[in-house]
C-alpha positions in Angstrom: 20.1 7.3 15.8 16.5 8.3 16.3 13.6 6.1 15.4 12.5 8.5 12.7 16.0 8.6 11.2 16.1 4.8 11.2 12.8 4.6 9.4 14.0 7.2 6.9 17.0 5.1 6.1 14.9 2.1 5.4 13.0 4.2 2.8 16.0 5.8 1.3 17.7 2.4 1.0 14.7 1.2 -0.9 14.9 4.3 -3.1 18.5 3.7 -4.1 17.8 0.0 -4.8 15.1 0.8 -7.4 15.8 -0.4 -10.9 16.1 2.2 -13.7 12.7 3.2 -15.2 11.7 1.7 -18.5 12.1 4.0 -21.4 9.2 6.3 -22.1 7.4 6.4 -25.5 6.7 9.4 -27.6 3.5 10.1 -25.6 5.4 10.1 -22.3 4.0 6.8 -21.2 6.3 4.1 -19.9 6.0 0.7 -21.5 4.4 -1.6 -18.9 6.0 -4.9 -17.8 4.5 -7.7 -15.7 3.9 -6.6 -12.1 2.9 -9.5 -9.8 1.1 -7.1 -7.4 -1.4 -6.2 -10.1 -2.3 -9.8 -10.6 -3.9 -10.2 -7.2 -7.5 -9.7 -6.1 -9.2 -9.3 -2.8 -12.7 -9.0 -1.4 -13.9 -5.5 -0.6 -15.1 -4.7 2.9 -18.7 -4.2 1.6 -18.6 -7.4 -0.5 -17.5 -8.2 -4.0 -14.1 -9.1 -5.2 -11.8 -6.5 -6.8 -8.9 -7.2 -9.1 -5.8 -5.0 -8.5 -5.2 -4.5 -12.2 -7.8 -1.8 -11.9 -5.2 0.2 -10.0 -2.7 0.1 -12.8 -1.2 3.5 -13.3 -1.8 4.6 -9.6 0.6 5.0 -6.7 -0.6 2.8 -3.8 0.0 2.7 -0.1 -0.9 -0.7 1.2 -1.7 -0.8 5.0 -2.8 -3.5 7.4 -5.2 -1.7 9.8 -6.8 -2.3 13.3 -9.5 -0.5 15.1 -8.1 -0.8 18.7 -4.4 -0.1 18.3 -2.2 2.8 19.5 -1.7 3.6 15.8 -5.4 3.6 14.9 -5.5 7.4 14.8 -3.3 7.0 11.6 -6.6 6.5 9.8 -7.1 10.2 9.9 -3.7 10.8 8.2 -4.3 8.1 5.7 -7.6 9.6 4.7 -5.9 13.0 4.5 -3.3 11.6 2.1 -6.0 10.0 0.0 -8.0 13.2 -0.2 -4.9 15.2 -1.1 -3.5 13.0 -3.8 -6.3 10.9 -5.2 -6.9 13.2 -8.1 -3.3 12.7 -9.2 -3.6 8.9 -9.2 -3.0 7.9 -5.6 -4.9 5.5 -3.4 -4.6 3.8 0.0 -5.6 0.2 0.2 -6.6 -0.9 3.8 -6.5 -4.5 5.0 -8.0 -5.0 8.5 -6.3 -7.7 10.4 -6.6 -9.2 13.9 -3.1 -10.8 13.8 -1.4 -8.4 16.3 -2.7 -8.1 19.9 -6.3 -9.1 18.9 -6.8 -5.4 18.0 -9.3 -5.9 15.2 -11.9 -8.3 16.6 -14.9 -6.8 14.7 -16.8 -8.1 11.7 -16.4 -6.4 8.3 -19.6 -4.5 8.9 -18.4 -3.3 12.3 -15.0 -2.3 10.9 -16.6 -0.3 8.1 -18.9 1.5 10.4 -16.1 2.3 12.8 -13.8 3.7 10.1 -16.6 5.9 8.6 -17.9 7.2 11.9 -14.6 8.0 13.5 -12.3 8.9 10.7 -14.5 9.5 7.6 -12.6 6.8 5.7 -13.3 6.9 1.9 -10.3 5.0 0.6 -10.7 1.3 -0.4 -10.9 -1.1 2.5 -10.9 -4.8 2.1 -12.3 -7.7 4.1 -10.4 -8.7 7.2 -7.5 -11.0 6.4 -4.5 -12.7 7.9 -1.3 -10.9 7.1 1.2 -13.3 8.7 1.7 -17.0 8.8 1.0 -19.9 6.5 -2.6 -18.7 5.8 -1.7 -15.1 5.1 -3.7 -13.5 2.3 -1.8 -13.9 -1.0 -1.2 -10.2 -1.2 0.7 -10.3 2.1 2.4 -13.6 1.4 3.8 -11.8 -1.7 4.8 -8.7 0.2 6.5 -10.7 2.9 8.5 -12.6 0.2 10.1 -9.5 -1.2 13.6 -8.7 -0.1 14.1 -6.2 2.7 14.1 -3.2 3.0 11.5 -3.0 0.1 9.5 -5.9 1.4 9.6 -8.3 4.3 7.0 -9.6 6.8 4.6 -7.4 8.7 5.7 -6.7 12.2 2.7 -4.8 13.6 -0.5 -3.0 12.7 -0.3 -0.1 10.2 2.9 -1.2 8.5 3.0 0.3 5.0 4.2 -0.8 1.6 4.5 1.7 -1.2 3.7 0.6 -4.8 4.6 2.6 -7.9 2.5 3.3 -11.0 3.7 0.1 -12.7 2.7 -2.1 -9.8 6.2 -2.6 -8.4 6.6 -2.5 -4.6 9.3 0.1 -4.0 9.4 0.8 -0.2 8.3 -0.4 3.2 7.6 1.9 6.2 7.3 0.7 9.8 4.2 1.2 11.8 5.6 4.2 13.7 6.1 6.1 10.4 2.8 8.1 10.3 1.0 9.1 7.1 2.3 12.7 7.3 5.9 11.7 7.8 7.9 14.0 5.4 10.0 11.1 4.0 6.8 9.1 3.2 5.1 12.1 1.7 8.2 12.9 -0.4 8.3 9.4 -1.8 4.6 9.5 -2.7 5.1 12.9 -4.5 8.2 11.5 -6.3 6.3 8.5 -7.6 3.3 10.6 -8.7 5.7 12.6 -10.9 6.6 9.5 -12.9 4.9 8.9 -16.2 1.8 6.7 -16.2 2.5 3.3 -17.7 1.0 2.3 -21.0 -0.9 -0.9 -21.7 0.9 -4.2 -20.8 3.3 -5.5 -23.4 1.7 -8.1 -25.7 2.0 -11.6 -24.3 2.7 -10.4 -20.7 0.6 -11.5 -17.8 0.6 -9.1 -14.9 
């Protein structure tokens, strides 16, 4: 089995493991239920803390990045995905990390300058974090706690988690699966076709 086929099977396994969608209302919106991912917050690369509830209704690709990795050119493809789909409610969330091979040694300022100058990155980038271990950022502690193949720990730079419009993590893609991989792109397009969720149910806490 080729590496690409193996990666595709991980994603397809996640697809078939998805729960049935909540029923849509008369306006086509799906009733929202609590989604732990949307309850997190993180500091943006340029300063200031952002709560993820602001991404409610969007499809998200969460990626741990590094500036000196063999996969660093994926920034170009990630920006291309963002440019192609952002008007339909899609975003990439980048989390620089120095956890693997010491391949992100720079400061937040240096990381931001590198990403803009070399790849024209416009998608949201967050302050450098740990993504593995006891002191991993809460976002990554949560992602690692999810059952495989949808979740599981980060193995290397540029591992990707896909989050649907309701804030549910639905698939994981290994680092070698590039942003233009047809299986990944097909999953993004499938999720973008789903109805946008309505407001959270009364009494729920995302």
